[in-house]
N, C-alpha and C positions, 0 to 999 in steps of 0.2 A: 800511334802508328806512325809510324813516319808514310811520307808521299810515295816514298820507291815499295818501300813492300807492298802499297793497296795497290799502285801502279802495274805492278807488276803481277799481283792476283786476279788484278781485272784484265790482264792479257792473256792468262791463260784459258779463259774462253774464248777467245779469238781462233779462226780455223789458221791462222798463220803455226807453221811447225816451227817452233824454235828448240837448232839441237842442245842450245848450251844451257838451257834451263833445266836442273833434276829436278824433278816434283821431291816436294818433302816427303819424310819418311812418315810413318805414322805415327811414330812416338811422340814425333814433334806438330800433332795436332794438340797435346795436351800440356803445351807453352802458352805462355800469361797471352803474347798477342792472338795465334789462332782462338785461344778462349774467348777472349773480349771480344774477336768477330765471330765467331758463334753465338757467342752470349746477343750482342746486336742481331745479330740475323732472326734468330729465337723470339725475341721479341718484339720486333718489327710487323716480323709475318703473322704472328699471334696475334697481335693488337692489330691488325688490318682484317685479318679472319672472323676475329669479334666484332668488329665496326663494321664488317660486311654482312654479316649474320644479323644486329643486332639493330642499327640504323634504318634499313630500309623494311624491319618487322617481319626478319624468315624468323627469328628464335625470338623467346619471350625473356625478357628483361630480369625474371626472376629464375632462369634457367643457370645451375651451379650458384647458389647465391648472387647471383649482380654481375657486372661485366666484368669484374677485375677474377673471378672466380670461374668463370668461363675464357677467358683470358690467361689462366694460368693452366685448365687443365686442356687449352689450346698447345700452349704451350711446351706442356709436357711431353700431349701427343706428338707436336713435332720434333721435341729432343728424343723421343725414344723412339721414331722413325731414324733419323739419324744417323742414332746411334747404331740401329740394329744393322741399315745399311751399310756404316762404318764396318762394324764389326762381319757382316756376310763378305763385304769383300776383303778382309784380311782373309777368312775363309778359301773363300774362292780361288785368291791369288795366292793361296797356299797351295790348294787343290791342284789346280792345273799351270804352277810354275810360274805366271804372268805374273809377278811382283810389279815390277814398274809401270806393267800398261794399268793393272788396278789404282797402282798410287797414284798416277797421272790424271786418270778418271775419278778416284775421289776428291783432288783438287779441284777438279773442273766441276765438282758438285756442292765443294764450298763455297768456293768464287762465286760461282753462279748463281748459289742462294744469296752469296753476301750484297751484290750486284744486285739482285733484285731488293733485297732489306733496304738499300738504299734509297731507290727508287719507291717505296712502300710506305720510307721511311717520310716522304714527302710528304706523300698521298694522305698518310695519316694527319700529320699536322694539318693540312688542308680540312681534311673534313672534321675532321675534330675541335678544331680552334678557329678557323672562320665561319662569316654570319651568312654562311649558304640556306638557299632555300630546297637547293634540289641536289644532294650528295650523291644520288648515280652513278654520273658519268664519270666520277671520279672514281666511284669500286667498281664499276666495271673497267675506266681505265687500268686497275689496277691486277681486275684476273684477264686481262689482256696481256696486260705485262708478265703476272705469274706464268701465263702460258707462252708466254715467246721467251722466254727464260729456260721453258723445261723443255722444248721444243730446240732450241739451241746446244740444252745440255744433251739430248737425245743424238744429235746431227753432230755434234763433237765428240760424242762413246762412237758411232759409226765411224768416224775418220782415226782416231787413235787403234780402232781394230784394222781400219784398211793400212792406216801405214804400219803398223806392227805384222800386218800379212794371217790374219787371226782370221777362220773362218767366220762367212755369215752366220751361220749356225749357230754359233757362241753366243751371236752377237743376238738373234733373234731368241734365242732362252733368254739369256741376260733380261732382255725389255719386256719379259714373259714376266722375270722370275721378278724384278724388283722395281719396273717403273709402273707395267699395265694392272697385274696384280693388285698391289696395297691400293692403287686406286677403284677398285670392281670393288675388294673388302670398303672398301670407307662406304663407297656409295650403297652397297647393300646395308648396311649398318643404319646407316642414314636414311633405309626402304626409299630409295629412291626408282630402284625397280626391284 
Protein backbone atom coordinates (compact mmCIF):
# COMPACT_ATOMS: atom_id res chain seq x y z
CA UNK A 1 0.00 0.00 0.00
CA UNK A 2 1.24 3.44 -0.70
CA UNK A 3 1.74 5.78 2.20
CA UNK A 4 -0.47 8.38 0.54
CA UNK A 5 -3.52 6.09 0.35
CA UNK A 6 -3.14 5.03 3.99
CA UNK A 7 -2.80 8.65 5.15
CA UNK A 8 -5.79 9.66 3.01
CA UNK A 9 -7.79 6.79 4.50
CA UNK A 10 -6.90 7.72 8.06
CA UNK A 11 -7.64 11.40 7.43
CA UNK A 12 -11.20 10.50 6.40
CA UNK A 13 -12.03 9.72 10.04
CA UNK A 14 -10.98 13.20 11.12
CA UNK A 15 -13.63 15.82 11.73
CA UNK A 16 -12.19 18.27 9.23
CA UNK A 17 -14.31 18.72 6.16
CA UNK A 18 -12.36 17.96 2.98
CA UNK A 19 -14.38 19.29 0.06
CA UNK A 20 -11.92 18.06 -2.58
CA UNK A 21 -11.94 14.42 -1.44
CA UNK A 22 -14.60 12.32 -3.08
CA UNK A 23 -15.18 9.02 -1.31
CA UNK A 24 -14.65 5.84 -3.26
CA UNK A 25 -17.64 4.19 -4.85
CA UNK A 26 -19.00 0.98 -3.45
CA UNK A 27 -17.59 -1.04 -6.35
CA UNK A 28 -14.10 0.33 -5.63
CA UNK A 29 -14.17 -1.42 -2.24
CA UNK A 30 -13.79 -4.69 -4.15
CA UNK A 31 -10.40 -3.80 -5.69
CA UNK A 32 -7.17 -5.30 -4.35
CA UNK A 33 -5.88 -2.54 -2.01
CA UNK A 34 -9.17 -2.19 -0.09
CA UNK A 35 -9.61 -5.96 0.00
CA UNK A 36 -6.15 -6.40 1.52
CA UNK A 37 -6.78 -3.58 4.01
CA UNK A 38 -10.12 -5.11 5.00
CA UNK A 39 -8.54 -8.57 5.28
CA UNK A 40 -5.87 -7.10 7.59
CA UNK A 41 -8.66 -5.45 9.59
CA UNK A 42 -10.77 -8.61 9.90
CA UNK A 43 -7.80 -10.74 10.90
CA UNK A 44 -6.56 -8.34 13.59
CA UNK A 45 -9.97 -7.56 15.09
CA UNK A 46 -10.91 -11.25 15.26
CA UNK A 47 -7.49 -12.22 16.66
CA UNK A 48 -7.83 -9.57 19.35
CA UNK A 49 -11.37 -10.71 20.16
CA UNK A 50 -10.22 -14.32 20.46
CA UNK A 51 -7.26 -13.26 22.59
CA UNK A 52 -9.51 -11.13 24.81
CA UNK A 53 -11.76 -14.16 25.36
CA UNK A 54 -9.12 -16.86 25.78
CA UNK A 55 -6.24 -15.26 27.69
CA UNK A 56 -8.25 -14.16 30.75
CA UNK A 57 -10.23 -17.42 30.63
CA UNK A 58 -13.60 -15.96 29.60
CA UNK A 59 -13.99 -18.71 27.00
CA UNK A 60 -12.97 -22.36 27.06
CA UNK A 61 -9.89 -23.19 24.96
CA UNK A 62 -11.72 -26.13 23.37
CA UNK A 63 -14.51 -23.86 22.08
CA UNK A 64 -14.85 -24.27 18.28
CA UNK A 65 -11.95 -26.77 18.20
CA UNK A 66 -9.40 -24.44 19.78
CA UNK A 67 -8.12 -20.89 19.37
CA UNK A 68 -7.79 -21.09 15.58
CA UNK A 69 -11.41 -22.19 15.21
CA UNK A 70 -12.62 -19.45 17.55
CA UNK A 71 -10.62 -16.86 15.61
CA UNK A 72 -12.07 -18.15 12.32
CA UNK A 73 -15.64 -17.99 13.68
CA UNK A 74 -15.06 -14.47 14.98
CA UNK A 75 -13.49 -13.42 11.67
CA UNK A 76 -16.45 -14.81 9.73
CA UNK A 77 -18.89 -13.07 12.05
CA UNK A 78 -17.07 -9.74 11.80
CA UNK A 79 -16.76 -10.01 8.01
CA UNK A 80 -20.44 -10.87 7.62
CA UNK A 81 -21.32 -7.90 9.83
CA UNK A 82 -19.23 -5.60 7.64
CA UNK A 83 -20.80 -6.98 4.48
CA UNK A 84 -24.34 -6.68 5.88
CA UNK A 85 -23.65 -3.08 6.87
CA UNK A 86 -22.25 -2.42 3.40
CA UNK A 87 -25.32 -3.94 1.76
CA UNK A 88 -27.72 -2.08 4.04
CA UNK A 89 -25.96 1.22 3.32
CA UNK A 90 -26.22 0.56 -0.43
CA UNK A 91 -29.95 -0.17 -0.05
CA UNK A 92 -30.53 2.86 2.19
CA UNK A 93 -28.59 5.06 -0.22
CA UNK A 94 -30.68 3.84 -3.12
CA UNK A 95 -33.99 4.32 -1.29
CA UNK A 96 -33.17 7.68 0.30
CA UNK A 97 -31.23 9.19 -2.57
CA UNK A 98 -28.29 10.11 -0.29
CA UNK A 99 -25.72 8.08 -2.25
CA UNK A 100 -22.72 10.32 -1.60
CA UNK A 101 -23.59 10.59 2.10
CA UNK A 102 -23.68 6.82 2.61
CA UNK A 103 -20.62 6.36 0.39
CA UNK A 104 -18.72 8.81 2.60
CA UNK A 105 -19.94 7.07 5.73
CA UNK A 106 -18.94 3.64 4.41
CA UNK A 107 -15.48 5.05 3.77
CA UNK A 108 -15.40 6.28 7.37
CA UNK A 109 -16.51 2.83 8.65
CA UNK A 110 -13.80 0.96 6.75
CA UNK A 111 -11.09 3.48 7.61
CA UNK A 112 -12.04 3.61 11.30
CA UNK A 113 -11.86 -0.17 11.57
CA UNK A 114 -8.53 -0.13 9.71
CA UNK A 115 -7.04 2.48 12.07
CA UNK A 116 -8.34 0.51 15.03
CA UNK A 117 -6.86 -2.72 13.65
CA UNK A 118 -3.41 -1.14 13.32
CA UNK A 119 -3.44 -0.43 17.06
CA UNK A 120 -4.90 -3.89 17.77
CA UNK A 121 -2.10 -5.42 15.67
CA UNK A 122 0.45 -3.90 18.04
CA UNK A 123 -1.53 -5.00 21.11
CA UNK A 124 -1.91 -8.54 19.68
CA UNK A 125 1.85 -8.74 19.24
CA UNK A 126 2.50 -7.56 22.79
CA UNK A 127 -0.13 -9.86 24.35
CA UNK A 128 0.83 -12.97 22.39
CA UNK A 129 4.62 -12.68 22.11
CA UNK A 130 5.89 -10.56 25.00
CA UNK A 131 6.73 -12.43 28.22
CA UNK A 132 4.14 -10.67 30.38
CA UNK A 133 2.65 -11.98 33.59
CA UNK A 134 -0.48 -9.82 33.37
CA UNK A 135 -1.93 -9.11 29.93
CA UNK A 136 -5.23 -7.75 31.25
CA UNK A 137 -4.18 -4.06 30.98
CA UNK A 138 -3.40 -4.57 27.29
CA UNK A 139 -6.77 -6.25 26.70
CA UNK A 140 -8.55 -3.41 28.49
CA UNK A 141 -6.55 -0.92 26.41
CA UNK A 142 -7.68 -2.67 23.24
CA UNK A 143 -11.32 -2.57 24.36
CA UNK A 144 -10.98 1.14 25.13
CA UNK A 145 -9.43 1.74 21.70
CA UNK A 146 -12.34 -0.07 20.02
CA UNK A 147 -14.85 1.97 22.05
CA UNK A 148 -13.09 5.22 21.12
CA UNK A 149 -13.14 4.37 17.41
CA UNK A 150 -16.82 3.40 17.58
CA UNK A 151 -17.55 6.73 19.25
CA UNK A 152 -15.50 8.60 16.63
CA UNK A 153 -17.42 6.77 13.92
CA UNK A 154 -20.80 7.72 15.41
CA UNK A 155 -19.74 11.34 15.87
CA UNK A 156 -18.37 11.42 12.32
CA UNK A 157 -21.74 10.13 11.09
CA UNK A 158 -23.47 12.93 13.00
CA UNK A 159 -21.05 15.39 11.41
CA UNK A 160 -21.76 14.02 7.93
CA UNK A 161 -25.53 14.19 8.50
CA UNK A 162 -25.24 17.73 9.89
CA UNK A 163 -23.05 18.96 7.02
CA UNK A 164 -25.46 17.50 4.45
CA UNK A 165 -28.52 18.96 6.25
CA UNK A 166 -30.16 15.60 6.88
CA UNK A 167 -32.76 15.33 9.62
CA UNK A 168 -31.62 14.23 13.08
CA UNK A 169 -34.57 11.81 13.04
CA UNK A 170 -32.84 9.84 10.25
CA UNK A 171 -29.63 9.86 12.27
CA UNK A 172 -31.43 8.38 15.28
CA UNK A 173 -33.14 5.75 13.10
CA UNK A 174 -29.82 4.81 11.54
CA UNK A 175 -28.10 4.53 14.93
CA UNK A 176 -30.89 2.33 16.30
CA UNK A 177 -31.02 0.07 13.25
CA UNK A 178 -27.34 -0.37 12.43
CA UNK A 179 -25.34 0.57 15.51
CA UNK A 180 -27.33 -0.30 18.64
CA UNK A 181 -29.50 -3.22 17.47
CA UNK A 182 -26.60 -5.52 16.38
CA UNK A 183 -24.83 -4.95 19.70
CA UNK A 184 -28.02 -5.73 21.63
CA UNK A 185 -28.56 -8.93 19.62
CA UNK A 186 -24.97 -10.06 20.25
CA UNK A 187 -25.30 -9.33 23.97
CA UNK A 188 -28.57 -11.28 24.09
CA UNK A 189 -26.97 -14.25 22.26
CA UNK A 190 -24.07 -14.22 24.73
CA UNK A 191 -26.60 -14.26 27.57
CA UNK A 192 -25.47 -11.03 29.18
CA UNK A 193 -29.07 -9.90 29.75
